C-alpha positions, 0 to 999 in steps of 0.5 A: 647486600643481603649477605651483609644484612643477614650476617650474624651480629658480633657481640664481643664483650659483656659491655656490648651485651649490656648495651644491646640489652639496654642496661648499664655497664656491668660492674665487672668487665668479665662476669655479669649476672642479670636477674630478670626479676628486677632487671627487665631485659628486652632480648629482642633488642639484640639480633636473633642471629648473633655470635658471642665473644663469651659464655652465656648461661640463661634460664628462660621461664617460658619458650613461646610456641613450640620448640623443635627437639629432634625431628619433632616439636614439643611444648616446653611451658616450664622453660629451660636452661640454655648454654652458649660458648664463645664463637657460637652463632646463637638465635635464629632468623625465625624468632622460634624461641623468644622469652625474657630470662629469669637469670642470665649469666655472662662470663668472658673466657678471660675470667677463667685464666689461671684456673683449671676451669679454663681448660675443663669447661671445654669438656662440658658438651652442652656448650655445643648443643643448640637451643633445640637441646635445651636442658629442661628442669624439674621443679627441684632441679630448677630450685637447685640451679636458682640457688646457685645463681643467687649465690653468684649474684650475692658474691658479685654484689658483695665487696670484692676481696682476694677470694672473690674470684675463687668463690665465683669460679667455684660457684660456676663450676658447681652450676656446670656440674649440676647441669651435667647431672641434669642433662644425663637425667634428661637422656634417661627421661626422654628415652622414648624420644631418643629410641625413636631417634635411634630408629630414625638414625638406623633407617637413615644409614640404611638408606644411605648405603642402599641408595648408594650415596656412599659412591658419590658422597663418601663415608657417612659423617657424624655431621651428616647424620646429625643434620638430618636428625636436626641435632648437633653432632655432640648431642647425638654422640651423648644421646647414643652413649646414654642409650648404647654406650658408644658415640656416633662415630663408633655407631657409624663404624659398626654399621659400616662393618655390618654392611661390609659383612653382608656384601662380602658374604652375598656378592663376589665383589673384590675387597677393593670394590666393597670398600669403594661401595661403602665410601672408602677412598682406600681399600687399606683403610677399610681392611684396617677398620674391618680387622680392628672390629672383627679380628679377621681381614675381609678375605678371611671373613669371606673364606669363613663362608666357603 
């Protein structure tokens, strides 16, 4: 019974969302922009733990209390832009973040059918970020985003014609491109936080190998590291790209090779034993990765020390 009660509520359509928010049906079944300045939306009416059937982009002017970011908590009194994609579980049981939104843009994926954005929208990594990786905007950035929201609102409230969908699609794409730019800026301005996370990531991997977890759990995964850093896997990879120019999987591989070099040069373990201690199921996979990274086989590398 508790499992059913705790299951995320499904919000399949824009009409379902409007009903949950206590609003009238949307003018368009596939796209809706809710302006919080004159449409009061009580977001507590909808389950704090729910699954969306559409894209959601919302600007919250204030996030109550403290918002978790990485392994720390930060006050974000200025608010932020949140993104969610169809199929995502959003919200939380503990109501950690609760505030009415200034703007809420809802877009059903069918709205993009026949447009390149139906495919390219999947390239915007921030749709797989969680609330703890909100896009925090400067005043200038906020003004830019609000201007785009207002353009979309004006177009949606105007008389529909043959160009309406083309225009709204273009405006949504503009919004996403600016969000992409601002997220890249956020990685730069939060370098102190991110470098701290990078150190924690290195410590986590070192502990993983030194504690011989690889013997029982296999190779460390991106998901494992992200979970222990309280990040999403995609955010972790984007953060690493901004700091060191490689994604999380490449970072793990480099650390594996470092550990392998150390073991090959300081022990008499066979190549198969080294592979096993690192978490590889097959020594051939280890040898292939080692050679791709060093241009030497594990045995050739070991002989170079003799």
